[in-house]
C-alpha positions in Angstrom: -59.1 37.4 -53.5 -58.3 36.9 -49.8 -55.1 35.0 -50.8 -54.0 37.9 -53.5 -54.7 40.2 -50.4 -52.6 38.5 -48.1 -49.7 38.1 -50.6 -49.6 41.8 -51.1 -49.9 42.7 -47.6 -47.4 40.3 -46.7 -44.7 41.6 -49.4 -45.3 45.3 -48.3 -44.5 44.1 -44.8 -41.6 42.5 -45.3 -40.2 45.4 -47.7 -41.0 47.8 -45.1 -39.7 46.2 -42.6 -36.3 45.8 -44.3 -36.3 49.2 -45.3 -36.9 50.2 -41.6 -34.3 48.4 -40.5 -31.6 49.8 -42.6 -32.7 53.4 -42.3 -32.6 52.7 -38.5 -29.1 51.5 -38.7 -27.8 54.2 -41.0 -29.6 57.2 -39.3 -28.9 56.3 -35.7 -28.8 60.1 -35.0 -32.2 60.3 -35.5 -34.9 62.0 -32.6 -35.4 59.1 -30.4 -39.0 57.7 -30.4 -41.1 54.5 -30.0 -40.6 51.2 -31.9 -42.4 51.0 -34.7 -43.8 48.1 -36.6 -44.2 48.7 -40.4 -47.7 48.8 -41.9 -49.4 47.5 -38.5 -48.2 50.4 -36.7 -49.4 52.8 -39.4 -52.8 51.3 -39.7 -53.2 51.2 -35.8 -52.2 54.7 -35.7 -54.8 55.9 -38.3 -57.4 54.1 -36.4 -56.8 56.6 -33.6 -59.1 59.4 -33.0 -57.3 62.8 -33.2 -57.9 62.9 -29.3 -56.2 59.8 -28.7 -53.2 60.7 -31.2 -52.5 64.0 -29.2 -52.6 62.0 -25.9 -50.2 59.5 -27.5 -48.1 62.4 -28.7 -47.8 64.2 -25.3 -46.8 61.0 -23.8 -43.9 60.8 -26.3 -42.8 64.3 -25.4 -42.6 63.1 -21.7 -40.6 60.1 -22.4 -38.4 61.1 -25.5 -38.1 65.2 -25.0 -38.7 68.1 -26.9 -38.1 66.5 -30.1 -39.0 62.7 -30.9 -39.8 60.6 -34.1 -42.4 58.3 -35.2 -41.0 56.0 -38.2 -44.5 55.6 -39.8 -44.2 55.0 -43.6 -41.1 55.3 -45.5 -39.7 58.6 -43.9 -39.3 59.8 -40.4 -42.5 61.7 -38.8 -40.8 64.3 -36.6 -42.6 66.3 -33.9 -41.1 69.3 -32.1 -42.5 70.6 -28.8 -39.9 73.2 -28.0 -40.7 76.7 -28.6 -36.9 77.5 -29.1 -36.5 74.4 -31.5 -39.6 75.6 -33.2 -38.1 79.1 -34.0 -34.8 77.6 -35.1 -36.8 75.4 -37.6 -39.1 77.7 -38.7 -37.7 81.0 -38.5 -33.8 80.4 -38.5 -33.9 77.9 -41.2 -37.1 78.8 -42.9 -36.1 77.8 -46.2 -35.4 74.1 -45.1 -38.5 73.5 -43.4 -40.9 75.3 -45.9 -41.9 72.5 -48.2 -45.0 70.3 -47.9 -44.9 66.6 -48.2 -46.7 64.7 -51.2 -50.6 64.6 -50.2 -52.4 61.7 -49.4 -54.4 60.3 -52.3 -57.7 62.0 -51.1 -56.0 65.2 -50.3 -54.7 65.2 -53.9 -58.2 65.4 -55.2 -59.7 68.2 -53.1 -56.7 70.4 -53.5 -56.5 69.6 -57.2 -53.0 67.7 -56.9 -51.6 70.4 -54.3 -52.8 73.5 -56.2 -53.7 75.7 -53.4 -51.9 77.6 -50.6 -51.8 75.3 -47.8 -50.4 72.1 -49.8 -48.4 73.5 -52.6 -44.7 72.7 -52.5 -42.4 75.4 -51.6 -41.8 77.0 -55.1 -43.0 79.4 -58.1 -46.8 78.0 -57.8 -47.1 78.4 -54.1 -45.2 81.9 -54.1 -47.9 83.2 -56.9 -50.8 82.0 -55.0 -49.8 83.3 -51.8 -48.6 86.8 -53.1 -52.1 86.9 -55.0 -54.2 86.2 -51.9 -51.8 88.8 -49.6 -51.4 91.7 -52.1 -55.3 91.5 -53.4 -57.4 90.4 -50.5 -55.4 90.8 -47.5 -53.9 94.3 -48.4 -55.0 96.4 -45.8 -56.9 98.8 -48.1 -58.6 95.8 -49.3 -59.6 94.6 -46.0 -60.7 98.2 -45.0 -63.4 97.9 -47.8 -64.7 95.0 -46.6 -65.7 97.0 -43.4 -69.6 97.2 -44.9 -69.6 93.3 -45.1 -68.4 92.7 -41.7 -71.3 95.3 -40.4 -73.8 93.4 -42.6 -72.8 90.2 -40.9 -72.5 91.6 -37.6 -76.1 92.6 -38.1 -77.3 89.2 -39.2 -75.5 87.6 -35.9 -77.0 89.9 -33.3 -80.4 89.5 -35.2 -80.1 85.7 -34.7 -78.9 85.9 -31.1 -81.5 88.6 -30.3 -84.2 86.4 -31.9 -83.5 83.4 -29.3 -82.3 85.7 -26.2 -85.3 85.0 -24.6 -84.9 81.6 -24.3 -83.1 80.0 -21.5 -79.7 79.0 -22.7 -78.6 80.1 -26.4 -76.4 77.7 -28.0 -74.2 79.9 -30.2 -71.8 77.6 -31.9 -74.0 77.3 -35.0 -74.9 81.2 -35.3 -71.3 81.7 -35.1 -70.3 79.5 -37.7 -73.0 80.7 -40.1 -72.1 84.5 -39.5 -68.5 83.8 -40.3 -69.2 81.9 -43.2 -71.8 84.5 -44.4 -68.6 86.9 -44.4 -66.2 84.7 -46.3 -68.6 83.8 -48.8 -69.3 87.6 -49.6 -65.3 88.0 -49.8 -64.7 84.9 -51.9 -67.7 85.2 -54.5 -68.5 89.1 -54.3 -72.2 88.7 -53.6 -74.6 89.0 -50.7 -76.3 85.4 -51.5 -79.4 84.3 -50.3 -79.5 82.2 -47.4 -80.5 79.0 -49.3 -77.4 79.4 -51.4 -75.0 80.0 -48.2 -76.3 77.2 -46.5 -75.9 74.7 -49.7 -72.4 76.1 -49.9 -71.9 75.4 -46.3 -73.3 72.1 -46.6 -70.9 71.0 -49.3 -67.7 72.2 -47.4 -68.5 70.7 -44.2 -69.6 67.4 -45.9 -65.9 67.3 -47.8 -64.4 67.7 -44.6 -65.9 65.4 -42.8 -65.4 62.8 -45.7 -61.7 63.4 -45.7 -61.3 62.1 -41.7 -64.1 59.3 -42.8 -62.1 57.9 -45.6 -58.7 58.8 -44.3 -57.7 54.9 -44.7 -58.4 55.3 -48.6 -55.2 56.9 -48.9 -53.1 54.1 -47.3 -51.7 52.4 -50.4 -54.3 53.7 -52.9 -53.6 51.5 -55.9 -54.6 48.5 -53.3 -57.7 50.3 -51.8 -59.2 51.9 -55.0 -59.4 48.1 -55.9 -60.8 46.9 -52.6 -62.7 49.6 -51.7 -64.6 50.8 -54.8 -67.9 51.7 -53.3 -66.0 54.2 -50.6 -64.0 55.7 -53.2 -66.8 56.4 -55.4 -68.6 58.1 -52.5 -65.7 60.2 -51.9 -65.3 61.2 -55.5 -69.1 62.0 -55.3 -68.9 64.5 -52.5 -66.0 66.1 -54.5 -68.2 66.3 -57.3 -71.1 67.8 -55.2 -68.6 70.6 -54.3 -67.9 71.5 -57.8 -71.7 71.4 -58.7 -72.3 74.0 -56.0 -69.2 76.2 -56.3 -68.6 76.5 -60.0 -71.7 77.9 -60.9 -70.8 80.9 -58.2 -67.4 81.1 -60.1 -68.9 81.2 -63.6 -71.4 84.0 -62.3 -68.9 86.4 -61.0 -67.1 86.0 -64.2 -69.9 86.9 -66.5 -70.9 89.7 -64.2 -67.3 91.1 -64.0 -67.6 94.0 -66.1 -70.9 95.0 -64.5 -70.0 94.8 -61.2 -66.7 96.8 -61.7 -68.5 99.6 -62.8 -70.9 99.6 -59.9 -70.2 101.9 -57.2 -70.6 99.1 -54.7 -68.2 97.3 -56.2 -65.6 95.4 -53.8 -63.0 92.9 -55.3 -63.8 89.4 -54.3 -61.3 86.5 -54.2 -62.6 84.7 -57.4 -62.1 88.2 -59.4 -58.2 87.6 -58.5 -58.0 84.3 -59.6 -59.1 84.6 -63.5 -56.0 85.9 -64.8 -53.5 84.0 -63.0 -50.9 82.0 -65.0 -49.3 79.0 -63.1 -45.4 79.7 -63.8 -44.5 76.2 -64.0 -47.0 75.1 -66.1 -47.5 78.1 -68.1 -51.4 78.1 -68.2 -54.4 79.7 -66.4 -55.9 78.0 -63.5 -58.8 75.3 -64.5 -62.2 75.5 -62.8 -61.5 72.6 -60.4 -58.3 74.5 -59.1 -60.6 77.6 -58.5 -62.9 75.2 -56.7 -59.8 74.0 -54.2 -58.6 77.5 -53.9 -62.2 78.9 -52.9 -62.9 75.8 -50.5 -59.5 76.8 -48.9 -60.3 80.2 -48.7 -63.8 79.6 -47.1 -62.6 76.8 -44.7 -59.6 78.5 -43.2 -61.5 81.8 -42.6 -64.6 80.1 -41.1 -63.7 77.4 -39.1 -60.6 78.5 -37.2 -62.3 81.9 -36.6 -65.8 80.9 -35.5 -63.8 78.2 -33.3 -61.7 81.1 -31.6 -64.6 83.3 -31.2 -66.7 80.3 -29.4 -63.6 79.7 -27.1 -62.9 83.2 -26.3 -66.7 84.1 -25.7 -66.6 80.7 -23.4 -64.1 82.1 -21.2 -65.9 85.6 -21.0 -68.9 83.5 -19.8 -67.0 81.8 -17.5 -65.1 84.6 -15.9 -67.6 87.7 -15.4 -64.8 89.9 -14.1 -63.4 89.6 -17.7 -66.6 90.6 -19.2 -66.9 93.6 -16.7 -63.5 95.0 -17.4 -63.7 94.4 -21.2 -67.0 96.4 -21.4 -65.8 99.1 -19.0 -62.9 99.6 -21.5 -65.6 99.5 -24.7 -67.9 101.9 -23.0 -64.8 104.5 -22.5 -64.0 104.5 -26.4 -67.6 104.1 -27.6 -70.6 106.7 -27.1 -73.5 105.2 -25.3 -75.9 106.1 -28.2 -73.5 104.0 -30.6 -75.1 100.6 -31.8 -71.7 99.2 -33.1 -68.0 99.3 -31.8 -66.3 100.6 -35.1 -63.0 99.2 -36.3 -61.3 102.4 -35.6 -62.4 102.3 -31.9 -60.5 98.8 -31.6 -57.4 100.6 -31.8 -58.1 101.9 -28.2 -58.7 98.8 -26.6 -55.6 97.0 -25.2 -57.6 95.0 -22.8 -59.7 93.6 -25.8 -56.5 92.9 -27.6 -55.2 91.0 -24.2 -58.3 88.7 -24.1 -57.9 87.7 -27.9 -54.3 86.8 -27.5 -55.3 85.1 -24.4 -58.0 83.2 -26.2 -55.7 82.0 -28.6 -52.8 81.1 -26.4 -55.1 78.8 -24.2 -57.3 77.5 -27.1 -55.7 77.4 -30.5 -57.9 76.4 -33.2 -55.4 73.9 -34.4 -53.4 72.0 -31.9 -51.0 71.3 -34.8 -49.6 73.1 -37.9 -49.6 71.2 -41.4 -47.1 69.2 -42.0 -43.6 70.6 -43.1 -41.0 68.7 -45.4 -37.2 69.2 -45.1 -35.6 69.8 -48.0 -31.9 68.7 -46.7 -30.4 67.1 -43.8 -30.0 69.4 -40.7 -29.2 69.0 -37.2 -31.4 69.8 -34.4 -30.9 69.5 -30.7 -28.3 67.4 -31.5 -30.3 65.1 -33.7 -30.5 64.6 -37.2 -33.6 65.7 -39.1 -33.2 64.1 -42.5 -34.0 65.2 -45.9 -37.7 64.3 -46.9 -38.7 63.9 -43.1 -42.1 65.0 -42.1 -41.9 67.7 -39.5 -44.9 69.0 -37.0 -44.9 71.3 -33.9 -47.2 71.2 -31.0 -48.9 74.3 -31.2 -50.8 73.8 -28.2 -48.2 72.7 -25.6 -46.0 75.5 -26.8 -48.3 77.9 -25.6 -48.9 76.2 -22.3 -45.0 76.4 -21.6 -44.9 76.9 -17.8 -41.2 78.2 -18.3 -42.9 81.3 -20.2 -46.5 81.4 -18.7 -46.9 81.4 -14.9 -50.1 79.0 -14.3 -50.2 78.6 -18.0 -54.1 76.4 -17.8 -55.3 79.7 -16.4 -57.2 82.2 -18.5 -55.3 85.6 -17.5 -55.7 88.2 -20.1 -53.3 90.7 -17.9 -50.5 88.5 -19.1 -50.4 90.5 -22.4 -50.6 93.9 -20.6 -47.8 96.1 -19.5 -45.4 93.8 -17.2 -47.1 90.6 -18.1 -44.9 87.6 -19.8 -46.9 88.5 -22.7 -46.4 91.8 -23.3 -45.6 92.9 -27.0 -45.8 89.4 -27.8 -45.0 88.8 -31.6 -47.8 86.7 -32.9 -45.7 86.0 -35.9 -42.6 84.4 -33.8 -40.3 86.2 -35.9 -38.2 87.9 -33.0 -39.2 85.0 -30.5 -41.7 82.1 -30.4 -43.9 82.3 -27.1 -47.1 80.9 -28.9 -47.7 80.2 -32.6 -51.6 79.9 -33.1 -51.1 80.8 -36.7 -47.9 78.8 -37.2 -44.6 80.9 -37.9 -42.1 81.4 -40.5 -42.8 81.3 -44.3 -45.8 78.9 -44.2 -47.6 80.9 -41.1 -51.2 81.5 -42.1 -51.0 84.7 -44.6 -54.4 85.7 -43.0 -53.4 85.9 -39.4 -54.1 89.8 -39.2 -57.6 89.5 -40.8 -58.4 86.8 -38.3 -57.3 89.1 -35.5 -59.3 92.0 -36.8 -62.4 89.6 -37.2 -61.8 88.3 -33.5 -61.6 92.0 -31.9 -64.5 93.3 -33.7 -66.9 90.5 -33.1 -65.9 89.9 -29.4 -66.2 93.9 -29.0 -69.5 94.2 -30.5 -71.1 90.9 -29.0 -70.1 92.4 -25.4 -71.1 95.8 -26.3 -74.7 94.9 -27.4 -75.6 91.7 -25.1 -74.5 90.8 -21.5 -73.4 87.0 -21.2 -74.1 85.1 -18.3 -73.8 81.5 -17.5 -77.1 79.2 -17.4 -78.3 78.8 -13.9 -76.2 76.0 -12.2 -74.3 75.5 -15.3 -70.6 75.4 -15.0 -68.8 76.5 -18.4 -67.0 73.0 -19.5 -63.8 73.7 -21.4 -63.2 70.2 -22.6 -62.2 69.9 -26.1 -63.2 67.7 -28.8 -61.3 67.3 -32.3 -63.2 68.2 -35.4 -61.8 70.2 -38.6 -60.8 72.4 -35.5 -60.4 71.5 -31.7 -63.6 72.8 -30.8 -65.7 72.5 -27.1 -66.9 69.1 -26.4 -70.0 70.7 -25.1 -70.6 73.7 -27.1 -71.3 77.0 -25.1 -74.9 77.4 -24.0 -75.5 81.2 -22.5 -78.2 83.3 -21.1 -77.8 86.3 -23.2 -79.7 89.9 -22.6 -79.5 92.6 -24.9 -77.9 95.9 -23.3 -80.8 98.6 -23.3 -79.0 101.1 -20.9 -75.4 100.9 -21.8 
């Protein structure tokens, strides 16, 4: 087998080397970038940790400028680190940059062959799935109808924090994660599941996300890896099967109870409810159960990890900088009656400093340092360089939000930037007018739930500060070092002394 493996690798190496040389000769106007050795460079790149990858990309940005190229695989991998070029690509030429590259072999399995919103190609299926989400679940009236669910989850979160508040140094990340997951599970399946059920859904979701990274090398020439690494492939498929075994019964249960719950006075439309009658326009059929699992999984992961990660970063800065917490509490106190236990959603409209704290948290610590890859549908020139058809393009979200030409002292946490007279006053979070920061992406593939995410962050941050006083553990300086997981999280999770506010 070793001889055959050597011959296969050698043949692939030679063919890719020839293709690369021909590509370089014929496309000498590509953006600059480092020298790449076919196959070897790809394997070495995939063996790096996300942190090492990001360091390398920042080095290339410094060497080659705001747009550079990594020729890994058959098509160029182009990175854009300029806010003006990002706007030119994603907004001014949105249709050209709105497709997705073909999914890796493992990604195809968890997305049901790219039948979810984030991975679907730019076409009729993507439009249907996105429109269904935005018009049904993310419509302002529908979002408002989930107000009771948010209050329920807030009570769960504050109860858990209250229980631990007497201990010295509460590690909050698991509580944030669980609370957000409770909320998204309810929105997805329409029921307040028992804690045991929620934990099981959370387990299979986390297991799958970790499996994607753990088994990422299986996607390099799957025709070969499926032969050489049968055990690993079997293990990955088992992880997906476990996810289906947990989610499909919840999907079926909602379907069986649909008529009954619709007649209930407490009925709130769930995400699953919106999927049953969808018909895929290109295939003229309804969604299969596996595809519904993929869509529900996307809904849960996108709404949980990013929001809980951002929440932890924001609260970490509130703990690190007591003056921010003092000003934020004073603002909330000015709009909420002292006897009120909850900052209501209508109160949030009167809290500009709260919004500034949230925006500064997203600018300084975006949960994702890159967007999902885009595929270019035709040749286009950016900054004098050719971005060829089928090239994969990504954008350095974190670096764009730290551009010193826009943000003075960009590494500092200064919510005042977003108040009157600041560089971020009236910032367009969608990037349609101008990109100054893009924590949710920009253009046609912007995160469709950015409005919901902002509401959740404002609501939970306001109530956490209203109900508790947050302090750093004695002698402990809050560490803002980063670590890449599914999102970019705190390397050392936030640990704080939390005291209920008795006399507000």
